[in-house]
N, C-alpha and C positions, 0 to 999 in steps of 0.2 A: 543221542543218536537212536532213531527208530528203525525199525527194518521188519520185515517178514518172518515168520516163525519158520523153523524147519518140521515138516510134518514125517509121517512115517514113511511115506512114500519117497521121500527126497532121501531118508536114510537107506532104504531099501535099493535104491539105485545107485547110490554110493557104494554098498555092500559088494555089489557086482563088478566093481572096477578096483577096489582096492587091494594092495598086494599084503596079504595077511603073514607073509613070510619075515616081514619087517616087523620087530619087537615095537619100535616107536609107532608104526600104525596100528597095531594090536591095542596099545595103549590108548591112541586117540580115540578109535572105535569105543573102547570099553567106557572111557571118561563121556562121549557122547550118547551112549547107550544109558549110562546110569542118569546123566543129567535129564535126558529126555523123560525116562520112566518114572523118576523119582521127583521131577519136576523141583529141580534145585537150581539155586544160582550156580554160575562157574565158581565163584569163589567158596562155595562149599566143596567142590571137587578138587581144585587146584589153587595154589597160592599165585599171587603176581609174580614173585621170584622164588627161585630154589631155596634161598636162605630164608625166607619168610613163612616156611611150612608152619602150621599151627595145628598139632595132634587135637588140639581141644574144638578145632573149626573144620578142619579137611580131615578126610577118613585115612585111619591107619586100617592094614589087613585084620588087627585083630576086633575092628568095627564089624567086620561081615563074617557071619556064621552062614558058610555056603555048603549045599546040597544040590547034586544035579538038577532037582525038580524045583528048588525055590532057594533064595536067600533072606537073611534077616538084617538089615543094616542097623546099627546103633548110632543115632545122629543127635549130637548134643546141640549144634547151633544150626538153624534153617530159617526159612521164611515165616513158618508158623509157631518158631522156637527161639526169637531173636534175643531172649535175653537168658537164654540155656537153663531154663528153670526146671528141665527134665530132660531124660534121653528118651527120645522118641525111636521107636521101633519100625522101620520101614520094610515091609516085605516086597521082594521082587520074585515073581514066578517065572518059571521055564514057559517058554513059547515053543514047542516041539516044532520040528520042521523050518521054523522062521529065521531068516537073516537076522532078525533084530532080537532074538532071544538073550536076556540080559545074562542067564547062567552060562551059556557058551562063551559070550564075551569074556566074562569074568574069569572062567576056567582057562581061556586062551590067555588072557593077560597072566595068569599065576605060572602058567606051563612057560612063557616066553621070557619072564621078568622074575629075580627073584621075590620069594613070598614070606619073609620075616614077619611075624605079627606087629612088631615095632616100626615097620617102615611105612612110608605113605603107600595108599593104594595104586595110585597111578605115578609109574616110574617111567624113565627112559633111558637110552643109552647114548652118551655123547662121548665121542674121541675115548670109545672103549671103556667109559667110566658110567656107572649107574648114577642117575641123578633125578631129583623129584622133578615130575611133570609140572609144567608152569602154565599160566593164563596165556602167555605169548604162544607156546607150543599148541594148546587147544585152540586158540582163535585164528592161528595160520592153518591149521589142519582144516577148521570149518570152512575158510575162506576158498582155500584150495579146493576142498570137497563139491563145494557149492558152484565153482567155476566149473569143475569138470562135468557136472551134469546139466550145465547150460543154463544156470541161474547167475544173477548179476550180486557178487560178493558185496558189493556197496551196499545192496538192498537186503540182503539175507545175511543178517549179522551172527546168527546162530541162537537165537532165542529158540529154547526148546518147549 
């Protein structure tokens, strides 16, 4: 299935209508921001199913060195490192006063959900239990977000 990419203007429009008091929305937003700025596949961010989480492929909290002005993310597998030959260090810098600031998105994620270094970066709460955020969660969020800003979800499949 081919579709249109999501652009910064789409993300900015979404930011203004999201409920950031909901930890699930905070996790969805952070995953989208990471995917957008790091140019990663969704499979690098989240597993297909919660029990399929792979710390050698998706991020755990210890892969991220956070500072309010920047983050350095250690990535073992990606589009440019498919054979996991080395750890690639990916920088994300703060974008002050922007709703798309990756440092603010990650900080909000850590404040809303547990941040043990061994846990997946992207978590959600379901039935009062913390679980790994999945591809389904991310795809559902993208489809709903795209529809909320007046775009056709069938044509905007969430390519970052």
